[in-house]
N, C-alpha and C positions, 0 to 999 in steps of 0.2 A: 088584690091579693096581691102578694110577693112570693115567689114558690124560689129555693134556693137549692141547686141539687148535680150531682155532676149527672145524672143520667140526662145523655142530649136527648133521646126523643121525646122526654117527658119536658124539653120545652115544646115543643110541636102544640101542645093545651095552647101556649100561652100569647099575649096579642102579639106583646113585642116581646121581647130576647135581649139582655145585655151580656157580653161575654166580658171577663172581667181578667185581668192576668199581674199579678201582683202589686194589685190595689189598680191595676189600670186599668178605665174601661179601654176596651178596643175596638167595640162595635154595639149599639142601641136600635133595632128596628125590631119588623115583625122574621118570624122564619123563610118565611117565602121571598123576602123583599132581601133579605140576606144571601139565601141561597142564587136568586137570579141578579146578584152582583156578579157570579164568577163568570168565569169566559167563558162565551154564546148563552147568556141567561142559566150556568148549572148542567145543559148535554154536559155529557158523560160517557164516551165512549169505555162498556167495561168488555176485557179482550184477556181473554186465558190462553196461557200460549206456555207450549212445551219449558221444560228445563228454565223458567225463569231466573236471571240473576239480575247482579247488577249491573252485568257487561249490556242485557240488555235492556234493562230499565235505560241504559245511558243514549242507548243506541234510539230509544222510540223520544228521551227527552232531547235528541238531536233536530229531532224534524224544526222544522222553521217556527210552524204554529203550534205547536204542544207548551202548553204554561204551566203545566199539573201532572203530575203521575204520581198515582198514590198505590201504593202495592196493598191489596185488601183479602190478599190470600194465598197459600202454594205458589197456586199458578196462576193467579187475576191480578191482573190491574187494573182500576181507572184511571180513563187521561181526558181531561180539560186542554181545547185548543180554541183559539181565534177563528169565525167565524167557521163554526162547530158542520152545517151541512155540507159546505165547500170541500174541508180541509179534510173530512173522514174517509173518500176514498183515494187520496194520496196517501193520506197515513199509513193506509193500507198498501197499497200499490209498492210502496217504500219499507214499509216491515216485509215485503218478502221479497224486496230486490237486495237486502238484507238477512237472508234466512233465515227470518225469524217466524216458527213455526207455531202460526196462528190455529186453536180447535174450535172456538164459538170466538161472535163479537155479540155484542148487545147495546140498543145502546138505551139511554134511562136520563133522568133527572137526578142530581146529588142529591143526600141527603142530609138533614142538618150535619149529620159527623160528619161531614166529606167536608164540610164547608168550613167548622171546626179547627177540623184536623192541618184545612190548608191554611188557615188565621194563624192558629198557634206557629204553624213553619214558617210562614212569613215576619212573625215577630222573633222565632229565634235567628233568622238570615238577618235581620234587623238588630239585634244585639250580638252576634260573634258582628258584622262592619265594624258596627262600636269597641268592641276589645282590640280589634285589630287593629284600629286607626289612634287608639287609646296609645298601644304598644309600639306603633311605627311614631308618633308623637315623645313619647319619652325619649327615643331612642333604640327600643332594644332589636328592632327589625328595620335594616337598612338594602334597597334595592345596588 
C-alpha cells in the first residue's frame, strides 16, 4: 500500500518512507534508519535560550562539532552535532563563555519532521551552490 501525504508524522506508520522533491527521489528507507543517519544517530540537544536571535544561532553554529541548528520555537533550538555525548558538555561551556543565557536544555532523539527539515535544507543549499556556480561560469560575477 502507498500513502502519499504531507503529514510527516504519518510517515512513522509506514514500513518505508520516500522523500521526493521536484520529482527527484531524495531518500528511501525506514523512518528510523533515516533519522539514525543524522549526526550522532539523531541525538539532539534541545536548548531554550533567553533572547534567541540570529546572532545567538550563528554563535552556536560556530562550535566545531555542530552540524545543524534548527529553530523550533521562539526561544528554542535543536542542535545536532558529531560525537554528541563527548561534545555536549563542551558546547554548553562554549555557550556560557559566549554569554548565551540558557534556561533549559534536554537531550532527545530527532523526530522525522526534523530529518525532513534538515534533508530539504541540504537540497536547497546544493541548489544555491549550483545557481552561484552557473552565474560565475556565465561571467556574471568575478572575484
